[in-house]
RONU-742634 format. One record per residue: x, y, z of N, C-alpha, C in turn; chain; residue in one letter. Coordinates in steps of 0.05 Angstrom, whole numbers, plus 5000, padded with zeros to 4 digits. Layout:
N
((X,Y,Z),(X,Y,Z),(X,Y,Z),"A","A")
...
//
This chain:
94
((5330,5002,5109),(5333,5030,5084),(5301,5034,5075),"A","X")
((5297,5053,5076),(5277,5065,5072),(5275,5073,5046),"A","X")
((5255,5069,5029),(5262,5085,4991),(5244,5114,5007),"A","X")
((5252,5133,4978),(5247,5160,4994),(5216,5160,4979),"A","X")
((5208,5175,4983),(5169,5180,4976),(5176,5194,4945),"A","X")
((5153,5191,4934),(5153,5205,4902),(5120,5228,4904),"A","X")
((5142,5243,4900),(5115,5268,4903),(5097,5259,4873),"A","X")
((5072,5271,4874),(5059,5266,4855),(5070,5280,4821),"A","X")
((5083,5302,4830),(5096,5316,4800),(5119,5302,4787),"A","X")
((5134,5278,4804),(5159,5267,4800),(5153,5239,4788),"A","X")
((5130,5237,4788),(5118,5205,4784),(5115,5204,4751),"A","X")
((5132,5185,4738),(5126,5181,4704),(5103,5175,4707),"A","X")
((5102,5169,4663),(5067,5163,4666),(5067,5129,4679),"A","X")
((5078,5110,4677),(5074,5088,4687),(5063,5083,4722),"A","X")
((5084,5108,4729),(5079,5102,4757),(5046,5119,4773),"A","X")
((5048,5144,4755),(5020,5155,4754),(4999,5140,4749),"A","X")
((4998,5122,4733),(4976,5108,4729),(4970,5088,4749),"A","X")
((4989,5075,4764),(4987,5057,4788),(4978,5082,4810),"A","X")
((4989,5102,4808),(4979,5113,4837),(4951,5129,4839),"A","X")
((4945,5128,4807),(4912,5146,4808),(4905,5124,4816),"A","X")
((4910,5089,4810),(4885,5067,4818),(4888,5069,4847),"A","X")
((4916,5064,4851),(4921,5062,4888),(4906,5086,4898),"A","X")
((4908,5106,4899),(4890,5125,4910),(4863,5119,4905),"A","X")
((4850,5110,4891),(4820,5111,4896),(4817,5086,4908),"A","X")
((4831,5073,4906),(4825,5040,4919),(4832,5052,4957),"A","X")
((4851,5063,4966),(4858,5076,4981),(4830,5088,4997),"A","X")
((4829,5105,4983),(4806,5124,4984),(4771,5109,4993),"A","X")
((4774,5088,4987),(4752,5074,4988),(4751,5041,5008),"A","X")
((4776,5041,5012),(4788,5003,5024),(4806,5007,5041),"A","X")
((4823,5030,5039),(4845,5027,5060),(4847,5056,5084),"A","X")
((4828,5058,5086),(4821,5088,5097),(4828,5095,5117),"A","X")
((4834,5071,5136),(4834,5072,5165),(4861,5088,5182),"A","X")
((4880,5094,5167),(4905,5099,5166),(4915,5122,5157),"A","X")
((4937,5146,5158),(4945,5163,5133),(4965,5139,5118),"A","X")
((4953,5159,5096),(4968,5141,5071),(4983,5157,5060),"A","X")
((4984,5181,5064),(4981,5213,5040),(4994,5231,5052),"A","X")
((5028,5236,5038),(5041,5249,5062),(5027,5283,5043),"A","X")
((5033,5306,5053),(5010,5337,5046),(5007,5340,5021),"A","X")
((5027,5327,5005),(5033,5340,4973),(5027,5319,4960),"A","X")
((5012,5293,4976),(5003,5269,4956),(5026,5243,4957),"A","X")
((5038,5244,4969),(5054,5230,4966),(5047,5204,4977),"A","X")
((5054,5182,4961),(5043,5149,4984),(5065,5152,4998),"A","X")
((5056,5140,5031),(5067,5125,5043),(5060,5090,5039),"A","X")
((5079,5085,5070),(5064,5063,5070),(5071,5041,5059),"A","X")
((5058,5017,5049),(5062,4992,5033),(5067,5009,4997),"A","X")
((5050,5023,4995),(5048,5027,4962),(5082,5050,4963),"A","X")
((5084,5072,4975),(5109,5084,4957),(5124,5055,4943),"A","X")
((5134,5034,4960),(5154,5016,4943),(5139,5006,4921),"A","X")
((5119,5003,4918),(5105,4990,4896),(5100,5017,4877),"A","X")
((5103,5040,4876),(5106,5057,4856),(5145,5061,4848),"A","X")
((5155,5059,4864),(5186,5046,4849),(5190,5033,4829),"A","X")
((5177,5011,4834),(5171,4989,4810),(5147,4982,4805),"A","X")
((5138,5001,4788),(5109,5004,4782),(5093,4971,4769),"A","X")
((5109,4962,4754),(5103,4929,4739),(5103,4913,4758),"A","X")
((5116,4916,4785),(5103,4892,4805),(5096,4905,4824),"A","X")
((5088,4932,4827),(5075,4946,4851),(5047,4941,4832),"A","X")
((5042,4936,4805),(5018,4929,4791),(5008,4898,4806),"A","X")
((5015,4897,4800),(5014,4866,4799),(5009,4853,4838),"A","X")
((5018,4871,4860),(5020,4864,4881),(4998,4878,4898),"A","X")
((4983,4907,4871),(4962,4916,4875),(4939,4904,4876),"A","X")
((4936,4888,4850),(4925,4879,4837),(4904,4846,4866),"A","X")
((4937,4844,4875),(4930,4825,4888),(4923,4820,4916),"A","X")
((4924,4849,4921),(4912,4865,4942),(4881,4872,4945),"A","X")
((4867,4878,4918),(4844,4877,4910),(4832,4853,4908),"A","X")
((4842,4834,4904),(4833,4808,4903),(4822,4798,4923),"A","X")
((4845,4800,4953),(4849,4780,4971),(4818,4796,4987),"A","X")
((4825,4833,4990),(4802,4849,5003),(4774,4838,4996),"A","X")
((4772,4838,4967),(4752,4837,4950),(4739,4808,4964),"A","X")
((4753,4786,4973),(4751,4754,4964),(4748,4748,5001),"A","X")
((4753,4763,5025),(4767,4757,5054),(4737,4744,5057),"A","X")
((4748,4721,5072),(4730,4709,5088),(4723,4717,5121),"A","X")
((4737,4726,5124),(4743,4726,5161),(4733,4764,5161),"A","X")
((4721,4757,5181),(4713,4794,5184),(4741,4818,5178),"A","X")
((4730,4841,5169),(4744,4863,5176),(4764,4852,5198),"A","X")
((4745,4870,5216),(4758,4871,5244),(4787,4842,5250),"A","X")
((4778,4826,5249),(4798,4800,5253),(4823,4795,5243),"A","X")
((4805,4805,5210),(4837,4805,5191),(4848,4831,5209),"A","X")
((4845,4853,5208),(4867,4865,5222),(4884,4865,5239),"A","X")
((4870,4864,5261),(4889,4840,5272),(4901,4817,5277),"A","X")
((4891,4801,5248),(4914,4787,5244),(4938,4805,5238),"A","X")
((4931,4821,5218),(4956,4842,5202),(4970,4848,5219),"A","X")
((4947,4861,5243),(4969,4873,5268),(4993,4865,5276),"A","X")
((4985,4827,5283),(4998,4803,5305),(5024,4807,5283),"A","X")
((5018,4793,5247),(5035,4789,5237),(5065,4815,5230),"A","X")
((5057,4837,5228),(5067,4864,5232),(5081,4864,5252),"A","X")
((5067,4859,5277),(5091,4866,5295),(5108,4846,5306),"A","X")
((5099,4818,5292),(5120,4796,5306),(5138,4807,5277),"A","X")
((5141,4813,5261),(5158,4824,5244),(5179,4845,5252),"A","X")
((5162,4860,5261),(5176,4879,5267),(5203,4876,5291),"A","X")
((5184,4853,5304),(5207,4848,5328),(5234,4833,5324),"A","X")
((5224,4818,5302),(5241,4796,5293),(5264,4795,5271),"A","X")
((5242,4815,5247),(5254,4824,5232),(5276,4848,5229),"A","X")
((5298,4841,5215),(5323,4855,5219),(5336,4868,5193),"A","X")
((5322,4897,5179),(5334,4896,5155),(5349,4916,5155),"A","X")
//
C-alpha cells in the first residue's frame, strides 16, 4: 500500500518544518533523482516520513548522519543501495 502524497498546502506545522528541512537536504545531497511532484509534494522515501513527522525527523537525522559520515565512495554506496533495494523488490511482498 502506498501512502498518498501530501501537497505542501496540506502540511501541518510539524510536517512543514520537516518538509522544509528535507527539501533543503534533498537539493544538496539527494538530487540525483526526481524527489518532488510538480506541486512540491515529496515522493520516494520522504513521503512516509512526513506522514509521521516525529519518526520521520528521527529517520531524516539518521540519514543525514550516515551520509555525512560515509566511508565508501558515493558511487559504491549508491550501487549498494540499488542492490539491496532491488533484492527487496524481488523478495518482499507488501
